[in-house]
C-alpha positions in Angstrom: -3.8 -8.0 -5.7 -5.7 -11.2 -4.9 -3.7 -14.4 -5.0 -4.3 -18.1 -4.5 -4.8 -19.1 -0.9 -1.8 -20.5 0.9 -3.0 -24.1 0.5 -3.0 -23.7 -3.3 0.4 -22.3 -3.5 1.9 -24.8 -1.1 1.3 -28.0 -3.0 3.0 -30.0 -0.3 -0.3 -30.0 1.5 -2.2 -31.4 -1.4 -3.5 -35.0 -1.0 -1.2 -37.7 -2.2 -3.9 -39.1 -4.5 -6.8 -37.0 -5.7 -10.0 -39.0 -5.3 -12.3 -36.7 -7.3 -14.4 -35.8 -4.2 -15.0 -32.3 -2.8 -12.0 -31.1 -0.9 -13.7 -28.3 0.9 -15.6 -27.9 4.0 -17.8 -24.9 4.8 -16.3 -22.5 7.3 -19.4 -20.4 8.1 -22.6 -22.3 7.1 -24.9 -19.3 7.9 -23.0 -16.7 5.9 -24.8 -15.3 2.8 -21.5 -15.7 0.9 -19.6 -18.8 2.0 -15.9 -19.1 2.1 -14.2 -22.4 1.5 -11.3 -23.9 3.4 -9.2 -26.9 2.6 -9.3 -30.1 4.5 -6.0 -30.9 6.1 -4.1 -34.2 6.6 -2.1 -34.8 3.4 0.7 -37.3 3.9 3.1 -36.9 1.0 4.5 -34.5 -1.5 2.6 -34.1 -4.8 3.6 -31.6 -7.3 1.1 -32.6 -10.0 -2.0 -30.6 -10.6 -5.3 -32.6 -10.7 -6.6 -33.6 -14.1 -10.2 -33.1 -15.4 -10.8 -36.7 -14.4 -9.8 -36.0 -10.8 -12.2 -33.1 -10.8 -15.1 -35.4 -11.7 -15.5 -34.5 -15.4 -17.1 -37.4 -17.3 -14.9 -39.5 -19.6 -16.9 -38.8 -22.8 -16.5 -35.0 -22.3 -12.8 -35.4 -21.7 -12.5 -37.0 -25.1 -14.1 -33.9 -26.7 -11.8 -31.7 -24.7 -8.7 -33.6 -25.7 -9.7 -33.4 -29.4 -9.8 -29.6 -29.0 -6.4 -29.5 -27.4 -7.6 -28.9 -23.8 -5.8 -31.4 -21.5 -4.9 -29.5 -18.3 -7.4 -27.6 -16.2 -6.9 -23.9 -15.3 -7.0 -22.8 -11.6 -10.6 -21.5 -11.8 -11.6 -24.9 -13.3 -9.8 -26.8 -10.5 -11.5 -24.6 -7.9 -15.1 -24.7 -9.2 -15.8 -27.9 -11.2 -16.1 -30.2 -8.1 -18.7 -27.9 -6.5 -20.6 -27.4 -9.8 -20.6 -31.1 -10.4 -22.1 -31.5 -6.9 -24.9 -29.1 -7.8 -23.9 -26.3 -5.5 -24.5 -22.6 -6.2 -21.2 -20.9 -7.0 -19.8 -17.4 -7.2 -16.7 -17.6 -9.4 -14.2 -14.8 -9.8 -11.1 -15.0 -12.0 -9.2 -12.9 -14.5 -10.6 -12.6 -18.0 -9.1 -15.3 -20.2 -8.7 -17.7 -17.3 -11.1 -20.4 -18.5 -14.4 -19.5 -16.8 -16.5 -20.7 -19.8 -15.2 -24.3 -19.5 -15.4 -24.0 -15.7 -19.1 -23.8 -15.8 -19.6 -25.4 -19.3 -18.3 -28.9 -18.4 -20.5 -29.4 -15.3 -23.5 -27.8 -17.1 -23.3 -30.2 -20.1 -22.6 -33.1 -17.8 -25.6 -32.5 -15.6 -28.3 -30.9 -17.7 -31.3 -32.9 -18.7 -33.0 -33.1 -22.1 -35.3 -30.2 -23.0 -38.7 -30.2 -24.7 -40.1 -27.9 -27.4 -40.1 -24.4 -25.9 -38.7 -25.7 -22.6 -34.9 -25.7 -22.3 -33.3 -27.2 -19.2 -30.3 -24.8 -18.9 -29.8 -21.1 -19.5 -26.6 -19.0 -19.8 -27.1 -15.3 -19.7 -24.6 -13.0 -21.4 -24.4 -9.2 -21.6 -23.3 -9.1 -25.3 -23.9 -10.8 -28.5 -20.2 -11.6 -29.0 -19.9 -13.2 -25.7 -23.0 -15.3 -26.3 -21.6 -16.5 -29.6 -18.3 -17.4 -27.9 -20.0 -19.4 -25.2 -22.2 -21.3 -27.7 -19.0 -22.1 -29.7 -17.4 -23.5 -26.6 -20.4 -25.5 -25.4 -21.4 -27.0 -28.8 -18.6 -29.7 -29.0 -19.4 -30.9 -25.5 -23.1 -30.8 -26.2 -22.7 -32.9 -29.3 -21.1 -35.7 -27.3 -24.1 -35.8 -24.9 -26.6 -35.1 -27.7 -27.5 -31.8 -26.1 -28.6 -29.0 -28.4 -27.2 -25.5 -27.8 -28.9 -22.4 -29.1 -27.7 -18.8 -28.9 -30.4 -16.0 -29.0 -29.5 -12.4 -29.2 -30.5 -9.2 -31.0 -29.4 -8.2 -34.5 -30.7 -11.4 -36.0 -34.1 -12.5 -37.2 -36.6 -13.9 -34.7 -37.9 -16.6 -37.0 -34.8 -19.0 -37.0 -34.6 -18.7 -33.2 -38.4 -19.4 -32.8 -38.2 -22.4 -35.1 -35.2 -23.9 -33.2 -37.0 -23.4 -29.9 -40.1 -25.1 -31.3 -38.0 -28.1 -32.4 -36.5 -28.3 -28.9 -33.2 -27.3 -27.4 -31.5 -28.2 -24.1 -29.2 -25.3 -23.4 -30.0 -21.6 -24.3 -27.3 -19.0 -24.3 -29.0 -15.6 -24.4 -28.8 -11.8 -24.0 -31.5 -10.8 -21.5 -33.3 -8.4 -24.0 -33.9 -10.9 -26.8 -34.7 -13.7 -24.3 -37.4 -11.5 -22.7 -38.8 -10.8 -26.2 -39.0 -14.5 -27.0 -40.7 -15.2 -23.7 -43.3 -12.5 -24.4 -43.9 -14.1 -27.8 -44.5 -17.4 -26.0 -41.6 -19.0 -27.9 -40.2 -20.5 -24.7 -40.7 -20.7 -21.0 -38.2 -21.0 -18.1 -40.3 -23.2 -15.8 -38.1 -26.2 -16.5 -34.7 -24.6 -16.0 -32.4 -26.7 -13.9 -29.2 -24.7 -14.2 -28.8 -21.0 -14.8 -25.4 -19.3 -15.3 -25.0 -15.5 -15.3 -21.7 -14.8 -17.0 -20.0 -11.4 -16.7 -22.5 -10.7 -14.0 -21.0 -7.3 -13.1 -21.3 -6.1 -16.7 -24.9 -7.1 -16.6 -25.4 -4.6 -13.7 -23.3 -1.9 -15.5 -25.4 -2.2 -18.6 -28.7 -1.8 -16.8 -29.7 -5.5 -17.3 -30.1 -6.2 -13.6 -33.9 -5.6 -13.5 -34.4 -7.9 -16.5 -32.1 -10.6 -15.0 -34.1 -10.5 -11.7 -37.4 -10.9 -13.6 -35.9 -13.9 -15.6 -34.7 -15.5 -12.4 -38.2 -15.1 -10.8 -39.6 -17.2 -13.7 -37.5 -20.2 -12.9 -37.9 -23.0 -10.3 -36.5 -22.1 -6.9 -34.7 -25.5 -6.9 -32.5 -24.6 -9.8 -28.7 -24.3 -9.5 -27.6 -20.7 -9.8 -24.0 -19.8 -10.9 -22.4 -16.4 -11.2 -19.1 -15.9 -13.0 -17.2 -12.7 -13.7 -13.8 -11.1 -13.6 -15.2 -8.9 -10.8 -18.0 -9.6 -8.3 -19.1 -6.6 -6.3 -21.7 -3.8 -5.9 -25.1 -4.7 -7.3 -24.1 -8.4 -7.7 -24.6 -8.8 -4.0 -28.4 -8.4 -4.7 -28.3 -11.4 -6.9 -26.2 -13.4 -4.5 -28.3 -12.7 -1.5 -31.7 -13.1 -3.2 -31.2 -15.8 -5.7 -28.4 -18.1 -4.5 -28.6 -20.7 -1.8 -25.5 -20.9 0.5 -23.2 -20.2 -2.5 -19.6 -21.3 -2.4 -17.3 -18.3 -3.3 -14.2 -19.0 -5.3 -11.8 -16.1 -5.8 -8.9 -17.3 -7.9 -6.0 -15.1 -9.3 -2.7 -16.7 -10.2 0.2 -16.1 -7.7 2.6 -13.5 -8.8 5.4 -16.0 -9.4 3.2 -18.0 -11.8 1.2 -15.3 -13.5 2.0 -13.8 -16.9 0.7 -10.3 -16.3 0.4 -7.7 -19.0 2.9 -4.8 -18.9 1.1 -1.5 -18.3 2.5 1.6 -19.9 1.0 5.2 -19.8 2.1 7.6 -22.5 1.7 11.4 -22.5 -0.3 11.9 -25.7 -2.6 14.6 -26.8 -5.5 13.8 -29.1 -3.8 15.2 -32.3 -0.8 12.8 -31.8 -2.8 9.6 -31.2 -3.5 8.4 -34.7 0.2 8.5 -35.6 1.2 6.8 -32.4 -1.4 4.1 -32.8 -0.1 3.5 -36.4 3.4 3.0 -35.1 2.4 0.8 -32.2 0.4 -1.6 -34.4 3.1 -1.7 -37.1 5.6 -2.5 -34.3 3.8 -5.1 -32.3 1.2 -6.7 -34.5 -2.2 -7.9 -33.2 -3.8 -5.0 -31.3 -7.2 -4.1 -29.9 -7.8 -0.3 -29.7 -10.6 1.0 -27.5 -12.5 4.2 -28.3 -15.3 5.8 -26.3 -17.9 6.2 -29.0 -19.1 4.5 -32.1 -18.2 7.5 -34.2 -14.7 7.4 -32.7 -14.3 3.8 -33.6 -15.3 4.3 -37.3 -13.2 7.4 -37.6 -10.1 5.8 -36.2 -10.5 2.6 -38.3 -10.7 4.8 -41.4 -7.6 6.8 -40.4 -5.6 3.7 -39.8 -6.5 2.3 -43.2 -5.4 5.5 -44.8 -2.1 5.2 -43.0 -1.6 1.7 -44.3 -2.7 -0.3 -41.2 -5.4 -3.0 -41.8 -8.2 -2.5 -39.2 -11.7 -3.6 -38.5 -14.3 -1.8 -36.5 -16.8 -3.3 -34.1 -19.5 -1.5 -32.1 -23.2 -1.7 -31.3 -24.2 0.3 -34.4 -23.0 -2.3 -36.8 -25.1 -5.3 -37.9 -24.5 -8.7 -36.4 -23.0 -9.9 -39.7 -20.5 -7.0 -39.8 -19.5 -7.6 -36.2 -18.9 -11.3 -36.8 -16.9 -10.6 -39.9 -14.8 -8.1 -38.1 -14.1 -10.6 -35.3 -13.3 -13.4 -37.7 -10.9 -11.2 -39.7 -9.1 -10.3 -36.5 -8.9 -13.9 -35.2 -7.5 -15.1 -38.5 -4.9 -12.4 -38.8 -6.4 -10.8 -41.9 -6.4 -7.4 -40.1 -3.8 -6.2 -37.6 -6.1 -4.1 -35.5 -9.6 -4.4 -34.0 -11.1 -1.0 -33.1 -13.9 -1.3 -30.6 -16.1 0.2 -28.0 -16.3 -1.2 -24.5 -19.6 -3.0 -24.9 -18.8 -4.6 -28.3 -15.4 -6.0 -27.2 -16.8 -7.7 -24.1 -17.1 -10.9 -26.0 -13.8 -10.7 -27.8 -11.8 -13.8 -26.8 -8.6 -14.0 -28.9 -5.6 -15.5 -27.1 -2.8 -14.0 -29.2 -3.5 -10.3 -28.8 -0.1 -8.6 -28.3 -1.3 -5.2 -27.2 -4.4 -3.3 -25.9 -4.5 0.4 -26.5 -6.7 2.7 -24.5 -7.1 5.4 -27.2 -9.7 7.0 -25.1 -9.5 6.6 -21.3 -11.9 4.2 -19.7 -14.7 5.5 -17.5 -13.5 3.7 -14.4 -11.1 1.1 -13.0 -13.6 -1.7 -13.8 -13.7 -0.8 -17.4 -9.9 -0.5 -17.4 -9.6 -4.1 -16.0 -12.0 -5.5 -18.5 -10.4 -3.8 -21.5 -6.9 -4.8 -20.4 -8.0 -8.4 -20.0 -8.1 -8.8 -23.8 -4.3 -9.4 -23.8 -2.0 -11.6 -21.7 -4.4 -14.5 -22.0 -3.9 -18.2 -21.8 -0.3 -17.9 -20.5 0.9 -15.5 -23.1 2.4 -12.1 -22.4 1.1 -8.7 -23.6 1.1 -5.0 -23.1 -1.5 -2.5 -22.1 -0.9 1.0 -23.5 -2.9 4.1 -22.4 -2.8 7.5 -24.1 -3.2 10.2 -21.5 -3.8 13.9 -22.2 -3.1 16.8 -19.8 -6.8 16.9 -18.8 -6.7 13.2 -17.7 -3.4 13.1 -15.9 -4.9 13.4 -12.4 -7.6 10.8 -13.0 -5.0 8.5 -14.5 -2.8 8.8 -11.4 -5.8 7.8 -9.2 -6.4 4.8 -11.4 -2.8 3.7 -11.2 -2.8 4.0 -7.4 -6.1 2.1 -7.0 -5.0 -0.8 -9.2 -1.4 -0.8 -7.9 0.1 0.0 -11.3 3.3 2.0 -12.0 2.5 5.6 -11.2 3.4 8.3 -13.7 3.4 9.1 -17.4 6.3 8.6 -19.9 7.1 10.1 -23.3 6.0 7.9 -26.2 8.7 5.4 -27.1 7.9 2.1 -28.7 10.9 0.4 -27.0 9.2 0.9 -23.6 6.5 -1.5 -24.7 8.8 -4.5 -24.7 6.3 -6.7 -26.6 6.6 -9.3 -29.4 4.6 -10.0 -32.5 2.8 -13.2 -31.7 0.3 -13.4 -34.6 2.0 -16.5 -36.2 1.3 -19.6 -34.2 2.0 -17.9 -30.9 5.8 -18.1 -31.3 7.9 -15.3 -30.0 9.7 -13.2 -32.5 11.3 -9.7 -32.5 9.1 -6.7 -33.2 9.1 -5.2 -36.6 11.6 -2.4 -37.0 10.1 1.1 -36.8 11.7 4.2 -38.1 11.4 6.3 -35.0 9.8 6.2 -31.6 8.1 9.5 -32.2 5.4 9.9 -34.8 6.7 11.1 -38.2 5.8 14.6 -39.4 3.9 13.1 -42.3 1.7 11.0 -40.0 1.0 13.9 -37.6 0.1 16.2 -40.6 -2.2 13.5 -41.9 -3.9 13.2 -38.5 -4.3 17.0 -38.2 -5.8 17.2 -41.7 -8.3 14.4 -40.8 -9.1 16.1 -37.5 -10.0 19.3 -39.5 -12.9 17.3 -41.0 -14.2 16.0 -37.7 -18.0 16.5 -36.9 -19.3 19.6 -35.2 -19.1 20.0 -31.4 -22.9 19.3 -31.4 -22.3 15.9 -32.9 -19.6 15.1 -30.4 -21.9 16.1 -27.6 -24.5 13.7 -28.9 -22.0 10.8 -28.8 -20.7 11.9 -25.4 -24.3 11.8 -24.1 -24.8 8.3 -25.6 -21.6 7.0 -23.9 -22.9 8.2 -20.6 -26.3 6.6 -21.0 -25.3 3.4 -19.2 -25.7 5.2 -16.0 -29.4 5.4 -16.5 -31.9 2.6 -16.0 -31.3 1.1 -19.4 -28.2 2.2 -21.4 -28.0 2.5 -25.2 -25.5 -0.3 -25.1 -27.9 -2.5 -23.2 -30.6 -1.8 -25.8 -28.2 -2.7 -28.6 -27.4 -6.0 -27.0 -31.1 -6.9 -27.2 
């Protein structure tokens, strides 16, 4: 597990008074991916973290942050904001929910110039509609202070409102690559005036087959731009972007030290498919706000319906639903109108809800990266949470490999809700005991209901169709990437 560097953990070496200037010096100026090292020479003990003012954030933006309840910077913000304010290219890596959006958002709004009709000055690329909408929501209050207009463009919505907004003039565009490419082909905008580009969730861009589109978009921009990559993981194909499109980037890899982190509890239950509906019902009834991951769109819809029949309020979200349906599902979950959000991997990429008590891997993830991103929906913003995986006999060996690779507890346990050790945090984030549940094992009635529903499942040919769709992301352009257009 990656942790803070020693200088960050040992605050006795921090400067006695933070002067807001860059505290790093380049260790290897000719490396493609630079490391940063702290300057030495502090003279006194200082146990206070730097403020946004110390990091160089403008006073007017600080007022907007304070109004929204943001007063203390998170570690990724402390690490990256000074470099971003100085105009450096940055690779930022931090856990999901650690504050990456504000880490690049504050410097972006502070530094971006004013756009012209069809010529924005800053661009943020997002792999999914939900994440694009979340980024826009975060940036708009800051942009309002600086009189900077923020527009989100993504598929599933009419082109006309987006074209009209671009014609009037916007300063910052938040976009999915597919829809952005379409608008460029329609001559609704150009990228030749872009000063700052941010690629958020860069690794997911590569996974979804967007990398060729991202490279084409970057080639349309001035070479003098500032290029920023942020993600929970930065590896594999992301090196292509780093080496080709960034100029001496500063690499910040920030994960909280174990003694300060609030990690999720990871639990792996032995559970065959016919047991999972009943188990999921009991888990949600016991712990409250829960996100459940299924592999296919059909699986999401089917489970949401089964949970509703069992008395659990649930909303479904996946790429086959309209944008309005997806936004309504997210809003209902955020407001606590439903207890469970049932989602596919792609659709849930932009789900940022701090008070999620539990994440359930109803279907196993494709790989460790997917497991990490799914699990990052809980234990956010300093809260605790639990990650529960249902594991059948056919996936036991693969699950053991995943546990070993991620340094998680190895082995499977029998389903027992007491092993989760979580609290219901839906009301104002306050801890309270879990709801009482009649038994740790699924009741006979629930198992029978699940088996009756299973009898009506689609044919094997239909399942094969959905299985092929879920594997499509390994091709040049996955169905999920097409949906994000």
